[in-house]
C-alpha positions as YAML, in Angstrom:
chain: A
units: angstrom
residues:
- id: 1
  name: MET
  ca: [111.25, 92.90, 202.01]
- id: 2
  name: ASP
  ca: [113.63, 90.14, 203.09]
- id: 3
  name: ILE
  ca: [115.37, 88.63, 200.51]
- id: 4
  name: SER
  ca: [118.23, 86.15, 202.58]
- id: 5
  name: PHE
  ca: [118.32, 82.85, 203.41]
- id: 6
  name: SER
  ca: [116.16, 81.41, 206.51]
- id: 7
  name: GLU
  ca: [118.44, 79.23, 208.62]
- id: 8
  name: GLU
  ca: [116.18, 76.06, 207.20]
- id: 9
  name: HIS
  ca: [117.07, 77.02, 203.62]
- id: 10
  name: GLU
  ca: [120.87, 77.11, 204.05]
- id: 11
  name: ALA
  ca: [120.30, 73.56, 205.91]
- id: 12
  name: ILE
  ca: [118.72, 72.11, 203.39]
- id: 13
  name: ARG
  ca: [120.94, 73.85, 201.00]
- id: 14
  name: ASP
  ca: [124.11, 72.48, 203.44]
- id: 15
  name: ASN
  ca: [122.62, 68.77, 203.29]
- id: 16
  name: VAL
  ca: [122.25, 68.28, 200.04]
- id: 17
  name: ARG
  ca: [125.57, 69.18, 199.53]
- id: 18
  name: LYS
  ca: [126.64, 67.14, 201.81]
- id: 19
  name: VAL
  ca: [125.08, 63.82, 199.49]
- id: 20
  name: CYS
  ca: [126.04, 65.64, 195.80]
- id: 21
  name: ASP
  ca: [129.71, 65.91, 197.57]
- id: 22
  name: GLN
  ca: [129.81, 61.85, 197.53]
- id: 23
  name: PHE
  ca: [129.88, 61.86, 194.04]
- id: 24
  name: ASP
  ca: [132.83, 62.84, 192.73]
- id: 25
  name: ASP
  ca: [133.83, 63.98, 188.56]
- id: 26
  name: GLU
  ca: [134.98, 60.21, 188.29]
- id: 27
  name: TYR
  ca: [131.80, 58.95, 189.10]
- id: 28
  name: TRP
  ca: [129.68, 61.05, 186.29]
- id: 29
  name: SER
  ca: [132.10, 61.02, 184.16]
- id: 30
  name: ARG
  ca: [132.00, 57.24, 184.12]
- id: 31
  name: CYS
  ca: [127.48, 57.55, 184.01]
- id: 32
  name: GLU
  ca: [128.40, 60.17, 180.88]
- id: 33
  name: GLN
  ca: [130.76, 57.62, 179.20]
- id: 34
  name: GLU
  ca: [128.95, 54.41, 179.87]
- id: 35
  name: LYS
  ca: [125.94, 56.21, 179.18]
- id: 36
  name: THR
  ca: [124.43, 54.68, 182.58]
- id: 37
  name: PHE
  ca: [122.05, 55.75, 184.79]
- id: 38
  name: PRO
  ca: [122.87, 57.22, 188.19]
- id: 39
  name: PHE
  ca: [121.18, 54.42, 190.18]
- id: 40
  name: GLU
  ca: [123.32, 55.08, 193.22]
- id: 41
  name: PHE
  ca: [123.44, 58.41, 193.47]
- id: 42
  name: HIS
  ca: [119.41, 58.03, 193.12]
- id: 43
  name: LYS
  ca: [119.09, 56.13, 195.87]
- id: 44
  name: ALA
  ca: [121.64, 58.59, 198.01]
- id: 45
  name: MET
  ca: [118.90, 60.86, 197.33]
- id: 46
  name: ALA
  ca: [115.93, 59.29, 198.11]
- id: 47
  name: ASP
  ca: [117.62, 57.42, 201.15]
- id: 48
  name: ALA
  ca: [118.37, 60.97, 202.86]
- id: 49
  name: GLY
  ca: [114.67, 62.10, 202.11]
- id: 50
  name: TRP
  ca: [115.31, 64.67, 199.47]
- id: 51
  name: LEU
  ca: [113.32, 62.85, 196.72]
- id: 52
  name: GLY
  ca: [109.96, 64.03, 198.82]
- id: 53
  name: ILE
  ca: [110.50, 67.51, 199.60]
- id: 54
  name: THR
  ca: [107.22, 68.61, 198.33]
- id: 55
  name: MET
  ca: [105.38, 65.69, 198.61]
- id: 56
  name: PRO
  ca: [102.58, 65.42, 201.19]
- id: 57
  name: GLU
  ca: [103.73, 64.87, 205.69]
- id: 58
  name: GLU
  ca: [101.26, 62.15, 205.90]
- id: 59
  name: LEU
  ca: [103.18, 59.65, 203.25]
- id: 60
  name: GLY
  ca: [106.92, 60.45, 204.35]
- id: 61
  name: GLY
  ca: [107.80, 63.58, 202.64]
- id: 62
  name: ALA
  ca: [108.50, 66.88, 203.87]
- id: 63
  name: ASN
  ca: [105.42, 69.26, 202.15]
- id: 64
  name: LEU
  ca: [108.04, 72.04, 201.49]
- id: 65
  name: GLY
  ca: [107.44, 74.45, 198.81]
- id: 66
  name: VAL
  ca: [108.83, 75.40, 195.05]
- id: 67
  name: THR
  ca: [111.32, 77.79, 197.13]
- id: 68
  name: GLU
  ca: [112.65, 74.84, 198.87]
- id: 69
  name: ALA
  ca: [112.91, 72.71, 196.17]
- id: 70
  name: ALA
  ca: [114.49, 75.45, 194.06]
- id: 71
  name: ILE
  ca: [117.54, 75.90, 197.19]
- id: 72
  name: MET
  ca: [118.13, 71.98, 196.69]
- id: 73
  name: MET
  ca: [118.30, 71.25, 192.82]
- id: 74
  name: HIS
  ca: [120.47, 74.51, 192.95]
- id: 75
  name: GLU
  ca: [122.79, 72.63, 194.77]
- id: 76
  name: VAL
  ca: [122.69, 69.30, 193.29]
- id: 77
  name: SER
  ca: [123.14, 70.91, 189.93]
- id: 78
  name: ALA
  ca: [126.06, 73.19, 191.20]
- id: 79
  name: SER
  ca: [127.58, 70.29, 192.28]
- id: 80
  name: ALA
  ca: [129.92, 67.54, 190.06]
- id: 81
  name: GLY
  ca: [126.81, 66.30, 188.44]
- id: 82
  name: GLY
  ca: [125.63, 69.14, 186.43]
- id: 83
  name: TYR
  ca: [122.62, 68.75, 185.02]
- id: 84
  name: SER
  ca: [122.68, 65.01, 184.56]
- id: 85
  name: ALA
  ca: [122.39, 65.05, 188.42]
- id: 86
  name: ALA
  ca: [119.40, 67.18, 188.05]
- id: 87
  name: SER
  ca: [117.69, 65.44, 185.41]
- id: 88
  name: THR
  ca: [118.19, 61.93, 187.74]
- id: 89
  name: ILE
  ca: [115.69, 63.31, 190.03]
- id: 90
  name: HIS
  ca: [113.82, 66.46, 188.67]
- id: 91
  name: LEU
  ca: [110.82, 64.61, 187.65]
- id: 92
  name: ASN
  ca: [110.09, 63.79, 191.10]
- id: 93
  name: ILE
  ca: [109.71, 66.67, 192.24]
- id: 94
  name: PHE
  ca: [107.25, 68.87, 189.24]
- id: 95
  name: GLY
  ca: [105.84, 65.59, 187.34]
- id: 96
  name: PRO
  ca: [103.79, 64.07, 189.87]
- id: 97
  name: HIS
  ca: [102.30, 67.41, 191.11]
- id: 98
  name: SER
  ca: [99.00, 66.88, 189.60]
- id: 99
  name: VAL
  ca: [98.55, 63.56, 191.47]
- id: 100
  name: VAL
  ca: [99.72, 65.68, 194.85]
- id: 101
  name: VAL
  ca: [96.75, 67.99, 193.44]
- id: 102
  name: HIS
  ca: [93.99, 66.09, 191.92]
- id: 103
  name: GLY
  ca: [94.63, 62.55, 192.44]
- id: 104
  name: THR
  ca: [92.31, 60.32, 195.04]
- id: 105
  name: PRO
  ca: [94.02, 59.44, 198.70]
- id: 106
  name: GLU
  ca: [94.19, 55.90, 197.29]
- id: 107
  name: GLN
  ca: [95.90, 57.15, 194.66]
- id: 108
  name: LYS
  ca: [98.55, 59.57, 196.05]
- id: 109
  name: GLU
  ca: [99.68, 56.37, 198.26]
- id: 110
  name: ARG
  ca: [100.28, 54.26, 195.74]
- id: 111
  name: MET
  ca: [101.75, 56.53, 193.47]
- id: 112
  name: LEU
  ca: [103.49, 59.06, 195.85]
- id: 113
  name: LEU
  ca: [105.02, 56.67, 198.12]
- id: 114
  name: PRO
  ca: [107.19, 54.44, 196.05]
- id: 115
  name: LEU
  ca: [108.39, 57.96, 194.40]
- id: 116
  name: ILE
  ca: [109.56, 59.17, 197.34]
- id: 117
  name: LYS
  ca: [111.60, 56.00, 198.58]
- id: 118
  name: GLY
  ca: [113.05, 55.81, 195.20]
- id: 119
  name: GLU
  ca: [111.33, 52.52, 194.55]
- id: 120
  name: ASP
  ca: [109.55, 53.63, 191.55]
- id: 121
  name: ARG
  ca: [111.14, 56.34, 188.70]
- id: 122
  name: ALA
  ca: [108.90, 57.60, 186.53]
- id: 123
  name: CYS
  ca: [109.01, 59.42, 183.36]
- id: 124
  name: PHE
  ca: [107.01, 62.26, 181.40]
- id: 125
  name: GLY
  ca: [104.52, 60.93, 178.39]
- id: 126
  name: VAL
  ca: [103.60, 64.44, 177.16]
- id: 127
  name: THR
  ca: [105.22, 65.72, 174.12]
- id: 128
  name: GLU
  ca: [105.09, 64.38, 170.96]
- id: 129
  name: PRO
  ca: [106.88, 64.10, 167.68]
- id: 130
  name: ASP
  ca: [103.74, 66.07, 165.02]
- id: 131
  name: ALA
  ca: [103.14, 67.88, 168.00]
- id: 132
  name: GLY
  ca: [106.01, 69.60, 169.59]
- id: 133
  name: LEU
  ca: [105.33, 72.60, 171.81]
- id: 134
  name: ASP
  ca: [102.45, 72.63, 170.97]
- id: 135
  name: THR
  ca: [100.83, 70.40, 173.57]
- id: 136
  name: THR
  ca: [96.99, 70.58, 172.30]
- id: 137
  name: SER
  ca: [97.93, 69.12, 168.84]
- id: 138
  name: ILE
  ca: [98.97, 65.69, 170.36]
- id: 139
  name: SER
  ca: [97.41, 62.77, 168.72]
- id: 140
  name: THR
  ca: [97.90, 59.45, 171.43]
- id: 141
  name: PHE
  ca: [94.22, 58.52, 171.97]
- id: 142
  name: ALA
  ca: [92.53, 56.55, 174.98]
- id: 143
  name: THR
  ca: [90.00, 54.64, 173.59]
- id: 144
  name: LYS
  ca: [87.25, 54.36, 176.78]
- id: 145
  name: VAL
  ca: [86.56, 50.21, 177.26]
- id: 146
  name: PRO
  ca: [85.39, 48.28, 180.40]
- id: 147
  name: GLY
  ca: [87.62, 49.17, 183.01]
- id: 148
  name: GLY
  ca: [89.87, 51.03, 181.45]
- id: 149
  name: TYR
  ca: [91.44, 52.40, 178.04]
- id: 150
  name: ARG
  ca: [93.28, 51.37, 175.02]
- id: 151
  name: VAL
  ca: [96.15, 54.18, 174.48]
- id: 152
  name: THR
  ca: [97.39, 54.36, 170.97]
- id: 153
  name: GLY
  ca: [100.67, 56.79, 170.01]
- id: 154
  name: ARG
  ca: [103.90, 58.30, 169.63]
- id: 155
  name: LYS
  ca: [105.79, 60.19, 172.25]
- id: 156
  name: ILE
  ca: [109.36, 61.38, 172.26]
- id: 157
  name: TRP
  ca: [112.07, 62.99, 174.72]
- id: 158
  name: THR
  ca: [110.74, 60.31, 177.83]
- id: 159
  name: SER
  ca: [114.16, 60.91, 179.64]
- id: 160
  name: SER
  ca: [114.50, 57.63, 181.84]
- id: 161
  name: GLY
  ca: [112.35, 55.63, 179.84]
- id: 162
  name: GLN
  ca: [115.02, 52.93, 179.83]
- id: 163
  name: VAL
  ca: [115.11, 52.59, 183.41]
- id: 164
  name: ALA
  ca: [111.20, 54.38, 184.95]
- id: 165
  name: ASN
  ca: [108.69, 51.83, 185.26]
- id: 166
  name: LYS
  ca: [106.29, 54.46, 185.71]
- id: 167
  name: ILE
  ca: [104.74, 57.06, 182.98]
- id: 168
  name: LEU
  ca: [102.84, 59.75, 183.74]
- id: 169
  name: LEU
  ca: [101.38, 60.05, 180.57]
- id: 170
  name: LEU
  ca: [98.94, 62.27, 178.41]
- id: 171
  name: THR
  ca: [96.51, 61.30, 175.75]
- id: 172
  name: ARG
  ca: [93.80, 62.92, 174.19]
- id: 173
  name: THR
  ca: [90.23, 61.45, 174.37]
- id: 174
  name: THR
  ca: [88.15, 63.40, 172.73]
- id: 175
  name: PRO
  ca: [89.86, 64.77, 168.74]
- id: 176
  name: LYS
  ca: [90.77, 68.18, 169.20]
- id: 177
  name: ASP
  ca: [87.86, 69.18, 166.08]
- id: 178
  name: GLN
  ca: [85.13, 67.75, 168.19]
- id: 179
  name: CYS
  ca: [86.33, 70.33, 171.40]
- id: 180
  name: LYS
  ca: [85.09, 73.58, 172.54]
- id: 181
  name: LYS
  ca: [88.20, 75.08, 172.97]
- id: 182
  name: PRO
  ca: [91.48, 73.24, 172.00]
- id: 183
  name: THR
  ca: [92.61, 72.85, 176.12]
- id: 184
  name: ASP
  ca: [89.73, 70.22, 176.33]
- id: 185
  name: GLY
  ca: [89.32, 66.52, 175.87]
- id: 186
  name: MET
  ca: [92.76, 65.84, 176.75]
- id: 187
  name: THR
  ca: [92.90, 62.89, 180.17]
- id: 188
  name: LEU
  ca: [95.59, 62.41, 182.40]
- id: 189
  name: PHE
  ca: [97.31, 59.03, 183.44]
- id: 190
  name: TYR
  ca: [100.24, 57.64, 185.53]
- id: 191
  name: THR
  ca: [100.69, 54.36, 185.61]
- id: 192
  name: ASP
  ca: [102.75, 51.35, 184.53]
- id: 193
  name: LEU
  ca: [105.08, 51.67, 181.69]
- id: 194
  name: ASP
  ca: [105.34, 48.02, 180.91]
- id: 195
  name: LYS
  ca: [108.70, 47.63, 178.23]
- id: 196
  name: SER
  ca: [107.51, 44.13, 177.34]
- id: 197
  name: LYS
  ca: [104.73, 45.92, 175.48]
- id: 198
  name: ILE
  ca: [105.83, 49.49, 175.51]
- id: 199
  name: GLU
  ca: [108.68, 50.31, 172.71]
- id: 200
  name: VAL
  ca: [111.17, 52.81, 174.40]
- id: 201
  name: ARG
  ca: [113.68, 53.26, 172.16]
- id: 202
  name: ARG
  ca: [117.34, 55.59, 173.15]
- id: 203
  name: ILE
  ca: [117.91, 58.69, 171.19]
- id: 204
  name: PRO
  ca: [121.44, 59.53, 171.08]
- id: 205
  name: LYS
  ca: [122.25, 62.74, 171.75]
- id: 206
  name: MET
  ca: [124.99, 65.55, 172.09]
- id: 207
  name: GLY
  ca: [124.82, 65.84, 175.77]
- id: 208
  name: ARG
  ca: [123.75, 64.23, 179.54]
- id: 209
  name: ASN
  ca: [123.90, 60.83, 178.43]
- id: 210
  name: ALA
  ca: [123.87, 59.57, 182.19]
- id: 211
  name: VAL
  ca: [120.09, 59.99, 181.53]
- id: 212
  name: ASP
  ca: [118.24, 58.64, 178.63]
- id: 213
  name: SER
  ca: [115.94, 59.99, 176.52]
- id: 214
  name: ASN
  ca: [113.43, 58.63, 174.55]
- id: 215
  name: ALA
  ca: [111.14, 57.62, 171.43]
- id: 216
  name: THR
  ca: [108.27, 55.87, 172.43]
- id: 217
  name: PHE
  ca: [105.74, 53.82, 170.88]
- id: 218
  name: ILE
  ca: [102.30, 52.61, 171.77]
- id: 219
  name: ASP
  ca: [99.93, 50.72, 170.72]
- id: 220
  name: ASP
  ca: [96.72, 49.65, 171.55]
- id: 221
  name: TYR
  ca: [98.13, 49.49, 175.51]
- id: 222
  name: PHE
  ca: [95.41, 48.78, 178.35]
- id: 223
  name: VAL
  ca: [95.80, 51.45, 181.00]
- id: 224
  name: PRO
  ca: [93.02, 50.40, 183.75]
- id: 225
  name: GLU
  ca: [90.56, 53.19, 184.93]
- id: 226
  name: GLU
  ca: [91.97, 53.31, 188.60]
- id: 227
  name: ASP
  ca: [95.71, 54.72, 186.98]
- id: 228
  name: ARG
  ca: [93.36, 57.64, 185.45]
- id: 229
  name: ILE
  ca: [94.05, 61.02, 187.27]
- id: 230
  name: GLY
  ca: [91.14, 63.22, 188.31]
- id: 231
  name: GLU
  ca: [88.15, 63.52, 185.33]
- id: 232
  name: GLU
  ca: [88.21, 62.76, 182.11]
- id: 233
  name: GLY
  ca: [89.01, 65.59, 179.53]
- id: 234
  name: LYS
  ca: [90.77, 67.84, 182.23]
- id: 235
  name: GLY
  ca: [94.36, 66.51, 181.49]
- id: 236
  name: PHE
  ca: [95.72, 69.56, 180.21]
- id: 237
  name: HIS
  ca: [94.47, 72.01, 183.21]
- id: 238
  name: TYR
  ca: [96.18, 69.37, 185.35]
- id: 239
  name: ILE
  ca: [99.49, 69.58, 183.95]
- id: 240
  name: LEU
  ca: [99.48, 73.33, 183.78]
- id: 241
  name: HIS
  ca: [99.66, 73.06, 188.07]
- id: 242
  name: SER
  ca: [103.00, 71.78, 186.74]
- id: 243
  name: LEU
  ca: [104.55, 74.42, 184.60]
- id: 244
  name: ASN
  ca: [105.23, 76.77, 186.73]
- id: 245
  name: PRO
  ca: [107.03, 74.59, 188.79]
- id: 246
  name: GLU
  ca: [108.74, 73.27, 186.10]
- id: 247
  name: ARG
  ca: [110.08, 76.50, 184.37]
- id: 248
  name: ILE
  ca: [111.30, 77.37, 187.84]
- id: 249
  name: LEU
  ca: [112.98, 74.06, 188.70]
- id: 250
  name: VAL
  ca: [114.75, 74.16, 184.89]
- id: 251
  name: GLY
  ca: [115.60, 77.55, 185.21]
- id: 252
  name: ILE
  ca: [117.45, 77.22, 188.76]
- id: 253
  name: GLU
  ca: [118.80, 73.88, 187.94]
- id: 254
  name: ALA
  ca: [120.46, 76.23, 184.41]
- id: 255
  name: VAL
  ca: [121.86, 78.42, 187.12]
- id: 256
  name: GLY
  ca: [123.19, 75.66, 189.16]
- id: 257
  name: LEU
  ca: [125.36, 74.20, 186.26]
- id: 258
  name: GLY
  ca: [126.77, 77.61, 185.40]
- id: 259
  name: ARG
  ca: [127.93, 78.85, 188.25]
- id: 260
  name: GLY
  ca: [129.66, 75.03, 188.78]
- id: 261
  name: ALA
  ca: [131.17, 75.86, 185.63]
- id: 262
  name: LEU
  ca: [132.40, 78.72, 186.69]
- id: 263
  name: ALA
  ca: [133.88, 77.39, 189.53]
- id: 264
  name: ARG
  ca: [135.90, 75.25, 187.90]
- id: 265
  name: ALA
  ca: [137.11, 78.51, 185.59]
- id: 266
  name: ALA
  ca: [137.76, 81.30, 188.04]
- id: 267
  name: LYS
  ca: [140.05, 78.24, 190.24]
- id: 268
  name: TYR
  ca: [141.98, 76.96, 186.77]
- id: 269
  name: ALA
  ca: [142.50, 80.94, 186.09]
- id: 270
  name: GLY
  ca: [143.70, 80.80, 189.48]
- id: 271
  name: GLU
  ca: [146.67, 78.14, 188.98]
- id: 272
  name: ARG
  ca: [147.16, 78.47, 185.21]
- id: 273
  name: LYS
  ca: [150.41, 80.48, 184.60]
- id: 274
  name: VAL
  ca: [151.44, 81.29, 180.97]
- id: 275
  name: PHE
  ca: [154.16, 83.20, 180.00]
- id: 276
  name: GLY
  ca: [155.69, 83.62, 183.69]
- id: 277
  name: ARG
  ca: [151.80, 85.02, 185.20]
- id: 278
  name: LEU
  ca: [148.67, 83.38, 186.12]
- id: 279
  name: ILE
  ca: [146.13, 83.75, 183.41]
- id: 280
  name: GLY
  ca: [143.53, 85.14, 186.00]
- id: 281
  name: GLU
  ca: [145.87, 88.64, 186.33]
- id: 282
  name: ASN
  ca: [144.41, 89.07, 182.87]
- id: 283
  name: GLN
  ca: [141.35, 91.53, 182.26]
- id: 284
  name: GLY
  ca: [141.19, 89.84, 179.15]
- id: 285
  name: ILE
  ca: [139.77, 86.36, 181.67]
- id: 286
  name: GLN
  ca: [138.33, 87.93, 184.54]
- id: 287
  name: HIS
  ca: [136.49, 90.13, 183.06]
- id: 288
  name: PRO
  ca: [134.25, 87.80, 180.97]
- id: 289
  name: LEU
  ca: [134.15, 85.32, 184.03]
- id: 290
  name: ALA
  ca: [133.09, 88.24, 186.30]
- id: 291
  name: GLU
  ca: [130.23, 89.08, 184.26]
- id: 292
  name: ASN
  ca: [129.08, 85.44, 183.64]
- id: 293
  name: TRP
  ca: [128.42, 86.08, 187.67]
- id: 294
  name: THR
  ca: [126.52, 88.90, 187.45]
- id: 295
  name: TYR
  ca: [124.35, 87.36, 185.11]
- id: 296
  name: LEU
  ca: [124.28, 84.05, 187.07]
- id: 297
  name: GLU
  ca: [122.94, 86.35, 190.41]
- id: 298
  name: SER
  ca: [120.77, 88.29, 187.96]
- id: 299
  name: ALA
  ca: [118.87, 85.14, 186.89]
- id: 300
  name: PHE
  ca: [118.82, 82.88, 190.69]
- id: 301
  name: TRP
  ca: [117.38, 86.12, 192.32]
- id: 302
  name: MET
  ca: [114.12, 86.51, 189.96]
- id: 303
  name: ILE
  ca: [113.56, 82.70, 189.80]
- id: 304
  name: MET
  ca: [113.70, 82.66, 193.87]
- id: 305
  name: ARG
  ca: [111.48, 85.79, 193.39]
- id: 306
  name: ALA
  ca: [109.16, 83.48, 190.95]
- id: 307
  name: ALA
  ca: [109.53, 80.55, 193.61]
- id: 308
  name: ASN
  ca: [107.84, 82.70, 196.35]
- id: 309
  name: LEU
  ca: [105.10, 83.93, 194.38]
- id: 310
  name: TYR
  ca: [104.44, 80.64, 193.51]
- id: 311
  name: ASP
  ca: [104.39, 79.21, 196.78]
- id: 312
  name: GLN
  ca: [102.09, 82.45, 198.19]
- id: 313
  name: GLY
  ca: [99.51, 81.35, 195.76]
- id: 314
  name: LYS
  ca: [100.52, 84.44, 193.52]
- id: 315
  name: PRO
  ca: [100.64, 84.94, 189.72]
- id: 316
  name: CYS
  ca: [104.30, 83.70, 188.70]
- id: 317
  name: GLY
  ca: [103.58, 82.90, 184.86]
- id: 318
  name: ALA
  ca: [105.98, 86.02, 183.76]
- id: 319
  name: GLU
  ca: [108.87, 85.66, 186.54]
- id: 320
  name: ALA
  ca: [109.01, 81.62, 186.37]
- id: 321
  name: ASN
  ca: [109.43, 82.34, 182.19]
- id: 322
  name: ALA
  ca: [112.35, 84.94, 182.44]
- id: 323
  name: GLY
  ca: [113.55, 83.19, 185.15]
- id: 324
  name: LYS
  ca: [113.73, 80.08, 182.90]
- id: 325
  name: PHE
  ca: [114.60, 82.03, 180.33]
- id: 326
  name: LEU
  ca: [117.64, 84.23, 182.23]
- id: 327
  name: GLY
  ca: [119.00, 81.07, 183.17]
- id: 328
  name: GLY
  ca: [119.07, 79.31, 180.36]
- id: 329
  name: ARG
  ca: [120.87, 81.90, 179.10]
- id: 330
  name: ALA
  ca: [123.27, 82.54, 181.76]
- id: 331
  name: ALA
  ca: [124.48, 78.91, 182.42]
- id: 332
  name: PHE
  ca: [125.04, 78.52, 178.25]
- id: 333
  name: GLU
  ca: [127.29, 81.80, 178.79]
- id: 334
  name: ALA
  ca: [129.13, 80.37, 181.77]
- id: 335
  name: CYS
  ca: [129.86, 76.47, 180.88]
- id: 336
  name: THR
  ca: [130.84, 78.45, 177.11]
- id: 337
  name: ARG
  ca: [133.70, 80.41, 178.94]
- id: 338
  name: ALA
  ca: [134.70, 77.82, 181.09]
- id: 339
  name: VAL
  ca: [135.97, 75.73, 177.80]
- id: 340
  name: MET
  ca: [137.11, 78.72, 176.75]
- id: 341
  name: THR
  ca: [139.07, 79.64, 179.84]
- id: 342
  name: HIS
  ca: [140.48, 76.00, 179.77]
- id: 343
  name: GLY
  ca: [141.57, 76.98, 176.49]
- id: 344
  name: GLY
  ca: [142.92, 73.92, 174.87]
- id: 345
  name: MET
  ca: [142.44, 71.93, 178.16]
- id: 346
  name: GLY
  ca: [138.73, 72.83, 178.07]
- id: 347
  name: TYR
  ca: [138.20, 70.09, 174.79]
- id: 348
  name: SER
  ca: [139.15, 67.91, 176.70]
- id: 349
  name: SER
  ca: [136.79, 65.55, 179.25]
- id: 350
  name: GLU
  ca: [139.58, 66.02, 181.97]
- id: 351
  name: TYR
  ca: [138.59, 69.21, 182.89]
- id: 352
  name: GLN
  ca: [134.90, 68.33, 183.05]
- id: 353
  name: VAL
  ca: [134.16, 71.64, 181.44]
- id: 354
  name: GLU
  ca: [133.33, 70.29, 177.86]
- id: 355
  name: ARG
  ca: [130.72, 67.36, 179.21]
- id: 356
  name: LEU
  ca: [128.93, 71.13, 181.14]
- id: 357
  name: PHE
  ca: [129.05, 73.18, 177.92]
- id: 358
  name: ARG
  ca: [127.44, 70.10, 176.01]
- id: 359
  name: GLU
  ca: [124.38, 69.85, 178.75]
- id: 360
  name: SER
  ca: [123.77, 73.81, 178.96]
- id: 361
  name: ILE
  ca: [122.42, 74.26, 175.33]
- id: 362
  name: LEU
  ca: [119.95, 71.58, 176.30]
- id: 363
  name: LEU
  ca: [118.66, 74.14, 178.87]
- id: 364
  name: ARG
  ca: [117.81, 76.66, 176.02]
- id: 365
  name: ILE
  ca: [115.58, 74.30, 173.88]
- id: 366
  name: ALA
  ca: [113.76, 72.25, 176.41]
- id: 367
  name: PRO
  ca: [111.21, 72.38, 178.48]
- id: 368
  name: ILE
  ca: [110.52, 75.62, 176.58]
- id: 369
  name: THR
  ca: [111.95, 77.76, 173.74]
- id: 370
  name: GLU
  ca: [113.22, 80.86, 174.26]
- id: 371
  name: GLN
  ca: [111.12, 82.27, 171.73]
- id: 372
  name: LEU
  ca: [108.26, 80.88, 172.83]
- id: 373
  name: ILE
  ca: [108.94, 82.32, 176.19]
- id: 374
  name: LEU
  ca: [109.36, 85.60, 174.66]
- id: 375
  name: SER
  ca: [106.16, 85.20, 173.10]
- id: 376
  name: PHE
  ca: [104.59, 85.31, 176.65]
- id: 377
  name: ILE
  ca: [105.92, 87.40, 178.15]
- id: 378
  name: ALA
  ca: [105.61, 90.23, 174.60]
- id: 379
  name: GLU
  ca: [101.36, 88.80, 174.93]
- id: 380
  name: LYS
  ca: [100.95, 88.81, 178.89]
- id: 381
  name: VAL
  ca: [103.17, 91.80, 180.21]
- id: 382
  name: LEU
  ca: [103.29, 93.91, 177.46]
- id: 383
  name: ASP
  ca: [99.82, 93.34, 176.28]
- id: 384
  name: LEU
  ca: [101.22, 93.10, 172.13]
- id: 385
  name: PRO
  ca: [98.98, 90.76, 170.08]
- id: 386
  name: LYS
  ca: [99.75, 87.25, 170.28]
- id: 387
  name: SER
  ca: [101.89, 85.93, 167.72]
- id: 388
  name: TYR
  ca: [101.38, 82.10, 167.07]
...
């Protein structure tokens, strides 16, 4: 059993880091404070070819696996940009997977090529105000009309909707109460996000302000039939292909965020003197930071195991969910400890750790809560009764 990185993996890590190192604390602080999308970072990653890491080779992608994508996204979130940097390009990695698997050749070329080149930016329209994580209860409805569909509904937490020109949109085409199973009757589209006809309203929030989150209002919006992905009514089953990669990538991004915060804390502890000695000489400082390292390291290898299983076509639901759980927890603890290690300066924006701390709480909530992960593991791994 080999759990070390290959030369290819090390090359991915090193080359992604070189791109990320071009964007320093000042750049990311400005994006955060001005609530400005990191267009320059997005372009740099596109120009270097990283936005197509999992995309088909015939479209200019690298056709690599989730393992390689995880290595890339870890480096992105461990950089100065933290989770904001990861969120800038995250959807490119897992979001279009349904198009890769179920799209027609024409759709793949039309939809994926501009994403790989960085010409298009897409957002994800799944979550709804009254459904939350109960995706089968979404009410956004697509009514069949000549040439396509008329869509009406509401979406929430639509990340990057202010700057996106495309949306991956999950709708109902058959009411839930008319379906044999609640997962039936949903249809997936990848279509234009025409903000002259769709209202995308920014949500003020605690952190990660460089990447906007939105409430999206859709009223009688026409979507052409050629923008439907796969068969009508099979949309929920299509997005399932993206769920484990999403868990893996969010989990590894959390680990990267935590490691970035831990590195800042250790550096500060090795430089800051109080009462005539470095604070890093004190075990009260050392031990919590060392504990953070152990949890981040454990989460990292659980997630890499999940990625390896996925790339081999093996079941990985438990590992992917556990990795996301462990990564989110470890990141939050590491970012919290980084603020505490800096003391009063941890509360200032100068040392950046308060920014990373504010981002870290999101990784315990989204895209799935800790409680649902534990319920999944209890049912699927421990064979306990379904609790919800």
